[in-house]
C-alpha positions in Angstrom: 32.1 -102.5 312.4 32.1 -98.8 312.5 35.8 -98.6 312.1 35.6 -100.7 309.0 32.9 -98.2 307.8 34.8 -95.3 308.2 38.1 -97.0 306.6 35.7 -98.0 303.6 34.8 -94.4 303.2 38.2 -93.0 303.4 39.6 -95.4 300.9 36.8 -94.4 298.6 37.2 -90.8 299.2 41.1 -90.9 298.9 41.0 -93.2 295.6 39.0 -90.2 294.0 41.8 -88.0 294.5 43.5 -89.8 291.9 41.4 -88.0 289.4 42.6 -84.4 289.1 42.3 -81.5 287.1 44.5 -80.2 284.2 44.3 -76.5 283.5 40.8 -76.5 285.0 39.3 -79.3 283.4 38.9 -83.1 282.8 39.4 -84.8 279.6 37.1 -88.2 279.4 37.9 -90.4 276.3 35.6 -93.2 275.9 35.9 -96.2 273.7 33.0 -97.6 272.3 31.2 -100.1 270.2 27.9 -100.3 269.0 26.6 -103.1 269.7 27.8 -103.2 273.4 25.3 -103.0 276.4 27.9 -102.1 278.8 28.4 -98.9 276.7 25.0 -98.2 276.3 25.0 -98.5 280.1 27.8 -95.8 280.9 26.7 -93.3 278.2 23.2 -92.8 279.2 23.5 -94.1 283.1 26.8 -92.2 284.0 28.1 -89.8 280.9 25.4 -88.0 280.5 24.5 -86.9 284.0 27.9 -86.0 284.5 28.0 -83.6 281.7 24.9 -82.3 282.6 26.1 -81.3 286.0 30.0 -80.6 285.1 29.9 -80.2 281.5 31.6 -76.4 281.8 34.7 -78.4 282.9 34.6 -81.5 280.9 36.1 -82.2 277.3 34.8 -85.2 275.6 36.2 -87.5 273.0 35.1 -90.7 271.9 36.4 -93.4 270.1 34.2 -95.7 268.0 36.0 -98.8 267.8 35.9 -101.1 270.2 37.4 -105.0 269.5 37.7 -104.1 266.1 40.4 -106.1 263.7 41.5 -104.8 260.5 42.4 -107.4 257.8 43.5 -106.9 254.1 42.2 -104.5 252.2 41.1 -102.7 255.2 38.1 -105.3 255.7 37.1 -104.9 259.3 35.6 -107.7 261.9 33.9 -106.4 265.2 32.7 -107.6 268.1 29.1 -107.5 267.6 29.0 -108.7 263.5 28.6 -106.6 260.3 26.0 -104.1 262.1 28.6 -103.2 264.7 31.2 -102.3 262.0 28.4 -100.5 260.3 27.3 -98.2 263.1 30.7 -97.7 264.3 31.8 -96.1 261.0 28.6 -94.0 261.3 29.5 -92.7 264.9 33.0 -92.1 263.6 31.7 -89.9 260.9 29.0 -88.1 262.7 31.2 -87.6 265.5 34.0 -86.0 263.3 31.2 -83.6 261.8 30.5 -82.5 265.2 33.8 -82.5 266.3 33.3 -78.5 267.5 30.1 -79.2 269.6 30.7 -81.8 272.2 27.3 -81.4 273.5 25.6 -82.3 270.3 28.4 -85.1 270.1 27.0 -87.0 273.4 23.6 -86.0 272.5 23.8 -87.8 269.4 25.5 -90.8 270.9 22.9 -91.1 273.6 20.5 -91.5 270.8 22.0 -94.0 269.2 22.7 -96.1 272.3 19.2 -95.8 273.4 15.9 -98.0 272.2 15.2 -98.6 269.2 19.1 -98.0 268.7 18.8 -96.6 265.4 21.8 -97.4 263.7 22.9 -100.7 265.1 19.6 -102.7 265.2 17.7 -100.7 262.8 20.3 -99.6 260.2 18.8 -96.2 259.8 20.2 -92.5 260.0 17.6 -91.7 262.1 19.8 -90.2 265.1 21.8 -88.0 262.1 18.6 -86.7 260.9 17.3 -85.7 264.4 20.3 -83.6 264.6 20.1 -81.6 261.1 23.4 -83.3 259.4 23.3 -83.8 255.8 22.6 -87.2 254.7 24.4 -87.1 251.7 27.4 -86.1 253.6 27.2 -88.4 256.1 26.3 -91.4 253.8 29.5 -90.3 251.3 31.4 -90.7 254.8 30.4 -94.0 255.5 30.9 -95.8 252.3 34.5 -94.2 252.5 36.1 -97.2 254.2 39.6 -97.2 254.9 40.2 -93.3 255.4 42.3 -91.4 258.0 38.9 -91.6 260.5 39.5 -95.4 260.5 43.3 -95.6 261.0 43.0 -92.8 263.7 40.5 -94.9 265.5 42.3 -97.7 265.5 45.5 -96.2 266.9 43.4 -94.4 269.6 41.8 -97.8 270.6 44.7 -99.7 270.5 46.5 -99.0 273.9 43.5 -98.6 275.9 42.2 -102.0 274.9 45.6 -103.5 275.5 45.5 -102.2 279.2 42.0 -102.1 280.3 40.7 -104.6 277.9 37.1 -103.8 278.0 34.4 -101.6 276.3 33.8 -99.1 277.1 37.2 -98.2 278.0 37.5 -94.9 279.7 40.3 -92.7 280.6 41.0 -89.5 281.9 43.1 -86.9 280.6 45.3 -89.0 278.3 46.4 -91.2 280.9 45.0 -94.8 281.0 44.3 -96.2 284.6 42.6 -99.1 285.0 41.3 -98.4 288.7 40.0 -95.1 287.4 38.5 -96.8 284.4 36.4 -99.2 286.9 35.4 -96.3 289.3 34.0 -94.3 286.6 31.4 -97.1 285.5 30.1 -96.7 288.9 30.3 -93.1 289.9 31.4 -90.8 287.2 29.9 -87.7 288.6 31.3 -88.2 292.2 34.7 -88.8 290.6 34.6 -85.6 288.7 32.7 -83.2 291.8 35.7 -84.3 293.9 38.5 -83.5 291.6 37.2 -80.3 290.9 36.6 -79.7 294.7 40.5 -80.1 294.9 40.7 -77.4 292.1 40.2 -73.8 294.1 39.7 -72.4 290.9 36.5 -74.6 290.1 33.9 -73.0 292.6 32.7 -76.7 293.6 32.8 -77.3 297.2 30.2 -80.0 298.1 30.4 -83.4 296.7 28.8 -86.7 298.0 29.5 -90.3 297.2 
């Protein structure tokens, strides 16, 4: 029984070593969709805490597209209906406006993915107002369907969804690995800690599973 426990522990730690820093940093790309409860769980239970602990080493990228399908005339069909499409479009616009401030990007998405789910459920700009963005600029962007933000998100979501086939899709350092995706949904902070501990320049020396 003790042997089995030790073996399992070794496998978990060894698996964590699959994630490594690149030039001292870890890029986390998260594919989201606004109506997805698994996205809510990952953002608020995993990513927010990991960024709080290790944000100085992390580069965040978000792709609010999910399982969206684009039809004729750029019409979109989304997994959770019309509200999902509209809120995803809002997320793309706001994230683009906040592209130079990833901490605020994460704070914004945490707002959107928390009750009362201002854009997806209520159809409001509440989280936008809370972050001081121009409502006119945001509204203009949201109304401009089929622009480069949509094309970029569609392209960025295609390969992760083909390989991982799950929302949220999570991959690191631009490498899609379904095993790391599955681990990240359960213990993101631990994974990042062990990766940083393997980097002698990080200053991180103590991690727990």
